[in-house]
C-alpha positions as MATLAB code, in Angstrom:
seq = 'MASWLESLMSPAKTWVLSRRLREYGNILNSYLKGRTEAKAEIKPLPSLEEVEKIIGYRFNNHSLLDEAFTHPSYHKESVSYERLEYVGDAVLNLLVAKEQFSMYPNLPPGSLTPLRAANVDTEKLARAAVQHNFHQYIRHGNPVLKKRIQSFIDVLPKHPVHSHGLIDAPKVLADVVESTVGAVFIDSNCSIDTTWEVASYLLKPMITPESLQTNAVKKLFEICQKYKLKVRLVDLWSQDGTYKVFVNNQLKGKGICHEKKEIALNRAANDAYKEVVRKMSMTRSPDAGY';
ca = [
     118.968  287.293   38.296;
     120.392  290.757   37.770;
     119.147  291.954   41.231;
     121.025  289.006   42.813;
     124.280  289.793   40.995;
     123.773  293.476   41.989;
     123.380  292.648   45.676;
     126.400  290.209   45.606;
     128.716  292.845   43.995;
     127.302  295.731   46.284;
     130.222  297.788   47.705;
     129.626  296.469   51.338;
     129.774  292.719   50.154;
     132.609  293.192   47.891;
     134.651  294.673   50.933;
     133.669  291.636   53.084;
     134.705  289.203   50.508;
     137.940  290.939   49.807;
     138.679  290.894   53.433;
     137.958  287.281   53.793;
     140.201  286.515   50.603;
     142.990  288.478   52.317;
     142.660  286.398   55.539;
     142.616  283.097   53.748;
     145.606  284.257   51.829;
     147.568  285.046   55.025;
     146.420  281.741   56.436;
     147.811  279.724   53.410;
     151.037  281.936   53.226;
     151.641  281.104   57.016;
     151.061  277.314   56.398;
     153.400  277.387   53.281;
     155.946  279.341   55.261;
     155.762  276.794   58.154;
     156.045  273.857   55.763;
     159.098  275.420   54.222;
     160.758  276.178   57.630;
     160.139  272.623   58.677;
     161.757  271.196   55.789;
     164.655  273.567   56.320;
     164.908  272.255   59.957;
     165.141  268.626   58.636;
     168.872  267.619   58.739;
     170.082  265.469   55.749;
     170.808  261.785   56.752;
     174.552  261.151   56.912;
     176.015  259.201   53.896;
     175.932  255.528   54.104;
     179.419  255.496   52.743;
     180.469  256.327   56.192;
     179.033  253.023   57.416;
     181.476  251.329   54.862;
     184.443  253.001   56.792;
     182.984  251.988   60.026;
     182.742  248.246   59.361;
     185.783  248.107   57.089;
     183.959  246.682   54.122;
     183.113  248.424   50.687;
     179.927  247.030   49.016;
     179.766  246.025   45.443;
     175.994  246.332   45.569;
     175.387  249.642   47.395;
     171.588  248.984   47.226;
     172.040  246.217   49.870;
     173.637  248.746   52.244;
     170.593  251.223   51.502;
     168.265  248.363   52.239;
     170.037  247.463   55.484;
     169.478  250.882   57.071;
     165.728  251.331   55.743;
     163.220  250.818   58.357;
     159.693  249.694   57.313;
     158.234  252.823   58.342;
     160.567  254.978   55.911;
     158.611  255.145   52.554;
     156.222  252.777   51.078;
     158.175  252.417   47.862;
     161.480  251.580   49.777;
     162.713  248.223   50.550;
     163.099  247.706   54.188;
     165.730  245.866   55.936;
     163.469  242.997   57.070;
     164.699  240.391   54.692;
     168.370  241.171   55.298;
     167.747  241.119   59.072;
     166.222  237.623   58.623;
     169.316  236.566   56.972;
     171.524  238.424   59.289;
     170.116  236.696   62.368;
     170.637  233.342   60.946;
     174.291  234.129   59.935;
     175.114  235.738   63.196;
     173.900  232.577   65.180;
     175.900  230.415   63.049;
     179.151  232.464   63.119;
     179.046  232.945   66.992;
     178.354  229.313   67.378;
     181.313  228.532   65.281;
     183.686  230.746   67.077;
     182.670  229.525   70.540;
     183.100  225.969   69.389;
     186.646  226.665   68.381;
     187.343  229.028   71.441;
     185.900  226.866   74.176;
     186.568  223.069   73.450;
     185.755  222.048   76.964;
     182.382  223.739   77.355;
     179.180  221.517   76.929;
     176.153  222.478   74.956;
     174.363  223.319   78.095;
     177.065  226.233   78.697;
     177.612  227.195   74.987;
     174.016  227.944   74.348;
     173.256  230.604   76.789;
     176.885  232.150   76.058;
     175.711  232.279   72.216;
     172.361  233.583   73.215;
     173.980  236.685   75.320;
     176.210  237.602   72.429;
     173.443  237.770   69.903;
     170.396  239.152   71.946;
     168.545  242.173   71.349;
     170.493  244.191   74.060;
     173.835  243.025   72.976;
     173.232  243.938   69.380;
     171.596  247.265   70.206;
     174.597  248.184   72.364;
     176.778  247.167   69.276;
     174.743  249.651   67.188;
     175.068  252.451   69.567;
     178.799  251.846   70.002;
     179.309  252.354   66.178;
     176.797  254.896   65.861;
     174.451  252.933   63.459;
     171.497  254.899   64.865;
     172.515  258.018   63.099;
     172.230  256.440   59.753;
     168.768  254.753   60.108;
     166.170  255.651   57.520;
     162.791  255.835   59.329;
     159.590  257.739   59.556;
     158.782  257.002   63.058;
     159.584  259.876   65.522;
     159.013  257.659   68.666;
     161.990  255.557   67.693;
     164.421  258.529   68.100;
     163.083  258.953   71.684;
     163.336  255.280   72.447;
     167.059  255.067   71.216;
     167.977  258.181   73.219;
     166.382  256.633   76.330;
     168.397  253.459   75.821;
     171.507  255.388   75.318;
     170.980  257.318   78.709;
     170.707  254.207   80.644;
     173.772  252.225   79.334;
     176.207  253.889   81.746;
     174.306  252.024   84.564;
     174.993  248.700   82.934;
     178.529  248.941   81.337;
     178.536  245.515   79.748;
     174.895  243.947   79.789;
     171.737  244.458   81.983;
     170.641  240.870   81.627;
     167.160  241.814   81.013;
     166.722  244.875   83.107;
     166.582  247.699   80.321;
     164.363  247.812   77.208;
     166.559  247.751   74.235;
     164.965  249.181   70.998;
     164.628  246.215   68.608;
     165.382  248.528   65.579;
     169.097  249.016   66.931;
     169.401  245.156   66.787;
     167.726  244.836   63.475;
     170.184  247.158   61.571;
     173.213  245.246   63.075;
     171.580  241.912   61.870;
     170.613  243.636   58.475;
     174.204  244.900   58.064;
     175.689  241.482   58.668;
     173.065  239.932   56.302;
     173.939  242.608   53.683;
     177.656  241.885   53.961;
     177.042  238.054   53.731;
     174.947  238.486   50.423;
     177.398  241.103   48.902;
     180.279  238.968   49.512;
     178.898  235.781   47.722;
     178.096  234.219   51.250;
     181.826  234.284   52.325;
     181.850  233.177   55.964;
     185.380  234.650   56.576;
     184.465  238.071   55.273;
     181.183  238.244   57.249;
     182.845  237.199   60.387;
     185.470  239.890   60.014;
     182.673  242.365   60.193;
     180.566  240.874   62.772;
     183.274  240.143   65.101;
     184.290  243.769   64.796;
     180.910  244.919   65.396;
     180.452  242.426   68.544;
     183.495  243.390   70.270;
     183.827  243.084   73.307;
     182.165  239.563   73.357;
     180.657  238.296   76.400;
     182.694  235.374   77.770;
     182.041  232.530   80.156;
     183.610  234.540   82.984;
     181.489  237.666   82.276;
     178.261  235.974   81.445;
     175.831  236.588   84.365;
     172.717  234.701   85.372;
     169.091  236.122   84.855;
     167.778  237.843   87.767;
     164.815  235.441   88.137;
     167.191  232.407   88.109;
     169.373  233.932   90.673;
     166.677  234.800   92.939;
     165.197  231.336   92.960;
     168.581  229.767   93.519;
     169.430  231.799   96.569;
     165.940  231.318   98.036;
     166.372  227.703   97.353;
     169.651  227.650   99.242;
     168.231  229.538  102.236;
     164.752  227.832  102.046;
     162.869  230.687  101.455;
     159.632  230.754   99.674;
     159.165  232.935   96.472;
     155.779  234.271   95.201;
     155.485  236.093   91.855;
     152.521  238.387   91.412;
     151.834  239.408   87.903;
     150.155  242.754   87.689;
     151.396  243.625   84.252;
     148.248  243.772   82.467;
     146.890  246.233   84.983;
     149.647  248.699   85.649;
     152.753  247.243   83.862;
     154.244  245.957   87.255;
     155.382  242.561   88.656;
     155.893  242.029   92.443;
     157.954  239.622   94.421;
     157.235  238.172   97.835;
     159.627  236.320   99.823;
     158.095  234.573  102.770;
     155.033  236.574  102.171;
     156.905  239.795  102.305;
     157.172  242.141   99.354;
     160.859  242.322   98.435;
     160.759  243.659   94.891;
     158.721  245.762   92.409;
     159.529  246.008   88.855;
     157.844  248.270   86.414;
     158.106  248.335   82.363;
     155.010  249.198   80.418;
     156.710  248.138   77.091;
     157.917  244.636   78.008;
     156.442  242.040   80.610;
     159.720  240.244   80.965;
     161.603  243.275   81.824;
     159.130  244.249   84.498;
     159.662  240.764   86.176;
     163.323  240.739   85.802;
     163.518  244.180   87.489;
     161.261  242.828   90.319;
     163.288  239.785   90.516;
     166.698  241.838   90.722;
     165.267  243.976   93.715;
     164.173  241.037   95.568;
     167.475  239.239   94.955;
     169.456  242.174   96.269;
     167.325  242.500   99.244;
     167.740  238.755  100.128;
     171.623  238.945   99.633;
     171.580  242.071  101.937;
     169.518  240.261  104.537;
     171.594  237.161  104.371;
     174.875  238.977  104.746;
     173.521  240.755  107.721;
     172.166  237.748  109.562;
     173.823  234.673  108.078;
     170.651  232.991  108.968;
     168.002  231.385  106.590;
     165.078  232.771  108.539;
     166.300  236.045  109.965;
     164.105  238.941  109.146;
     161.500  236.926  107.234;
];
C-alpha cells in the first residue's frame, strides 16, 4: 500500500497530474466564460406594457397579457397562449361575421363566408402581427421561429395585401393575434364592443369584396374550363415538396414548398394560370400553343 502511494506521489506523476488539472481548469474557465458571454449577448425582451400602448387597451389582469405572448416552447412552468388563442379564434370569427353582416346587407352567405375567412386566415393575422410588431414581444424557446418569421417578413413586399396561399405564414404570428384578442375579451368581462375596438384596429386594412381575390387553383380551373383546356395536377410533394400542373399535357406550372403541400399546389397553379393568360392574350384562340 505504501509503495503504491509513493509511486502515485512521485515527482514525475505529480507533475503530470498538476498539468492535467490546469488543463481541465482552463477548459472549465473557457466554458464558464462562454456561458457568461452568451448570456450577456441575449437581449432582454421588450416590456409587454408597450403592447398595451399598441392596441390601446390597458389590462386589469396583466397575467393574461403575459400568457397571450408566451409560446409553448418558452418554459415548462409558464402558461402558454394556447387557451387564449382558442378563445380569440372563436371571438374573431364572430366579430368579423357580425361586422360584415352589417356592412354588406346584400351579400349572400356564399359571398360572406370566403370574405370572413380571408380576414381571419393565418396569413392575414400574421400580417397584422408584423404590422404591429407583435413578433418582437413573443416569449419562446425555439430559435427556428425567428428565422421563419424573418423569411415571412422578407417576402411581404411582393404581396402587399394578401398572397392568397402563395407564401408560408408562420402560425405563431397568427396565434399571438388571436391570443391577444382572446385576452382582451376575457379581461374586459367578455365585452364585444371593447374587443372589437382592439380587433378592428389590428386587422386594418380589412379585405373587402372588391379586394378579395380567388384562389389560384380555382382561377386556373375557371380559365381552362372557359377555353376548354384539360388540366392535370401531379402531386410530387411527398417526394420532393413539389406540385406540377399540366395543361393539355404540357407542363405549365411547378410549385415548391417543403413546409406545406397546399402552398406548393397554389404556387404551381398560379404559374400555370399566368402562363395560360399569357398564351390566351397572345393568340385569343382556345387551342393555340397547346
